[in-house]
N, C-alpha and C positions, 0 to 999 in steps of 0.2 A: 967680766966686769959691765962691758957695754951690751952685750947679747941679753944678760939677765935684766938689765936696766930697761932695754929696749921691749922685751916680753913683757914685763910689770906694767910699762905704759899702754902696751896694746890692749892688754886684760883690761886695764882702767877705763879706755876708751870705748871697748866692748860694753862695758858694763852701763857706760852714758848714754848707750843708745836708744832711744826711745822709739818703739814700734806704733805707728799711729794706727789706729783701728779704721779700716776701711767703712766709709759713710756709705748708708743704706738709704735709698730713696724709695718711697713707697709707690707704687703703680697708681697712676690717674687716670680718671675716665676718659675714654676717646669718643668724642660726640659725634664723629665723622659717619658712623654706621648707625645713627638713631633713624627709626622711622617718625615721620611728621606728628603722630600723635603722641610719640615720644617726648617730644619736644615741647608740646603744648602742656604735657602732663608734669613733666619735671620742671620745665623753666616758664611757664604761663605764657608761651608765646611760640609763633610758628618760626621756623628757620629763617624766612625772609625778614621778618621783625627783627630777629637775633642779629642777623648781618648787619640790618640797618643801625643798631645799638653800637655794634661794635665798631663800625664805620664813622659814626658820630664821635663818640668819645673814646676810641682806641689809643689816639694820639696822647691822650693825659694819663694812660696806664701802662706805657711801656717802660720798662726797666732797662737802663743801659748798663747791662753786667752780663756776664756769661756765667758768673758764677752760682752755686746753689739751686741750679735748675729753676731759674725765676719762671713764674706764671707768665704765660702770654696774654695779651688784652681779652682774647676771645676766652680764655681759661677761666680770669678772674670775674668776665661779665656772667659767665656760665654758673660759676661758684655763687655769686651774689644773688643771680635769679633763683638759682636751686635753695638758696637759705630764705629769700622771701617766699618763695611760692609753697616752703614746706612747713614752716612754723618750727623746724626741729632746732634743738641747741647747735653752737658754734663746733662742740667736740664730734657731734654726729654728723655734720657736714664735712667737717674735716678729714674723718675716716674714709667717707665716700668718695673724698676727691683727692686723698692721698696726701694731705698737708696738715698741718699743725692747728690747734684751736687758735694762737695767736695769729696765724696767717689768715684763718677766715675772718678774724674780727678786722684785721687790716684791710683786705680786699672789700669787705662790706662797707667799711667806712669810706676808702677812695673811690670805689666804683659809685656809690650813691652821690657821694659829692661832686663826680665827674656828670652824673645824668642832671643834677639840680643845676650845675653850670650850664651845660647844654641843651639836653633835651626839654626840661622843665619850662624854660621860657618859650619854646616852640610849640609844645604841646597843651598846655594848661593856659587858654587864652580864649576870648569870646572870638567866636567864627566871624569869617566875612560876611557870611550869607545869613544876616540875623531875621530875613523876612522869612526865609524858611523855619527857622527857630520858631519864630512868634506864630507862624500857621500850624506847627507842630503841637504847641502847647495848646492853642485855641482847640485843637481836636479832640484835646482831652477831655476838658469841662466847659469851653467856651468861655474862659475869662480872656479878654482881650490884651494884647500888648505884653504878654510876659516874656521876658528874656533870660530867666534864671530862676531857680528856687534856691533858698540859704539854709543851713543849717550846721550845727555843732554836733561833734562827736566826739567820745572819750576813748583813749588808747591807754590802757593801763601798763605801768611800768611797776619794777622795784622801788622800793622806798629809796628816794636819794639821799646822800650824805649832806647836801646842802641846801638849806631853805627847806627841809622835809614836809612843814607843816602847809606849805601853799600848794603842794602837789595832793593832798588829800581832798577828793571830790565828793559830791553830796552822797554820793553811794558809801563814803568811807572807804574808798580804794585809792592809792596812789595812780596818778594818771597825769597825761597831758590833754589840754583841748585844743581841737583842730577844727577850725571852721571852712565851710566850703559852697561854693556857688555851682551847679550843676544846669545843663540842658536838658531838654525832652529824650534825648537817648542816654542821659545818664553820663555824658561827658564833662568831666570837671572844667570849668571856666576859671573860677579862682580858687586858691587854697591858702589859708593863713594857718601856719603849724608853728607856733610861736610862744603858747601860754600853758601854765601850770592847770591843773586840773579844777581847782577851787575857784578860777575865775568864769563868771557868767559869760553865755555866749552873747548876748547883748553888748557886754563890755569889750568883748574880743571885736566884734565888728565894728563898733563905736571908734575903736582905735586902730584900725585897719587903714590900708592905703585905698581900699575900694568905698569906704565910707566917705574919706576925705575927697576922692574923686567925683563921687556921685552928690555929694553936698555942695560942691564948687559949680554943680551944674553939668557936668558930663556925664552923657548916656550912651549906652552900647547901640540904641537906635532911638531916634525921637519919641519921647512920652513911655519909654520902656519902664516896665516895672519888674521889681525881683518880689517873689513870694517868700514870707517867712513866717515861722510859729508865732504863737502868742508870746513868746518871752522877747521879740524884737519889738522896737517904738515904731509908731506910724510916722511915713514919710512920704512925699508924693511918689516916691520911686520905690519904698518898703512898704509892703502891704501884708500885715498880720490878719488873723481871722476874727477882725473885731466885730463885735454886734452890740448895736446901741439900742435895738426894739426886739427882742426875742418873739415878738408876735408877729413880726413882719415876714411876710412868707418870702419876699426878695431876699433879705438880709440871711435868713435859714438857709436859702438855695445858694447864695453867694457862698457861705462858710462850706457848705457841703462840696461845691464846687472846688473851693479853694483847697479844701483837706484832699480830695482826689487828685489834683494838679500838683501841691507839694509834696505827695508821697513818693514822686520821684526822687528827690534827694536821699531819704530814708533808704529806698531802693538802691541807689547809687553807693552808699556807704556800706549797705550789706553784701552788695555784691563785690565792692572793694577789698572786704575783710575775708570774703569768703575766696575770693582769687589769691589774696596774700595773706595766709593765715597768721603768718608772724604779728600782723597787726593785732591779733585777739589779745596778746599777752608779749610785750617787749621787756626781757629781762636784761635792759640797757639803761644807759642814763637819758636824761630827758633831750639833751641837745639832738644825740645820734638818732632817738626815736622819733624826733620832728622831722628831720633829714629824712629818715626812710620812708616816714608816710607821704611826705612831700614827693618823693621819687617814685612811690608805689600809685601815686594820681595820675603821674606823667606816663607811667607804663601801662596804666589801665586806660588813659585814653589811647596809646597806641595801638594797642592790644584791639579796641574797638573800632579803630577807623581805619580808612585804607591812605587817602590822600585829599583830607579835608583843607580847604583853604583856610589861611588865617588871617586876620585883620592886618593890613599894612600900617594902619595907624597905631603908633605905640600905645599899649596900655602896660602899665608896670604890674606886676603880679607877684612881685618879689616882696614875701612878706617880712622880710630881715629888715625893712625900712620902717615896719609898724612900731611905733613906741606908745607907751602910755602916757596919756597926758592927764594933768591934776588939775589943770584948769577948768572950772566950770564954763558951760556955754553961756553967753548972752541972753538972758531971760527973754528979752521982746524979740530976738532973732528966734528963739526956740519957738515962741508962741506963734510966730508967723510959718515957721516949717509944720509945726503941729495942724495949724488951719488948712494947709495945702495939702497935708497927708488926709486930712478929713474930707476935704472937698473931693480929691483924687479918688479916695474910697467911696464917696457915694456916687459918683460918676460910673463905677464898675457896677454898685449895687444896682443902679438904672437899668443896667443891661437886663436884669433878670426880672423887671416888673411888667 
């Protein structure tokens, strides 16, 4: 009796044993044996710059676990840069790096967030040596005291589920509007990536921290000016290609020189999107798209520069503080600002008489 019962119990226990399937981890890319040209081709960055990125943000990417073959900081940075520099979809990047689509999404979000927290404030700022910047701009078309060129660009996205109509731009596409100021070497000095595609470039700038700082009297250099296209209002620090008398040779000369100089920002956006093809169409939400754009401008600056000095004086470039203001500006103050802008514009035009 006892032996029979014991045998029956043993058979029952055997039936309840669950055989766990062995986990299979896909092979991952080993970057230790890449040639230098492969780094530039795949990650849009040489190995030295790549190491700098990892050393700067690696502490924010460490997984304190030994489970699930967690990605190391350098693997996460490589994966993110590969996505930014290829423009392919998450699942394709995941297949190449031996991880899931969900992992790629999480890594891109975490790495770009870390870049914006650490690298962006260091790299996207007005440089210390603005005298050289002014001289470089002057050598393009002889416009004096130019410290930057401003413009906006649209980044196409899929239709968002929230507030979809405000993301429809003038071309009928869903997009976000990103505004930037760049220097003569196409380095970005200021970036604002916070607005839906339906918002006009001038409105974005008018509600930015840069506008508030310049309107309060701050200048990167004394009497410095920023060139913008005709979409922007005239200020003593912001000069669009305004013509009062089309028959005036000096004014026509100024407009031609203005266009030649301002082309720098258009070229900067073109190079940025060529370097990081993901910016041509982001199949992501607006918030992540803006974060990625911001990170790409910092990476573009890093790729173009070696060890440029940065202004010691604090200049706030974080556009997260830029808020829309519904208050109408004081009319009298606005008239004074317009007069100052007209006076400054005339001073510049007189250089070509």
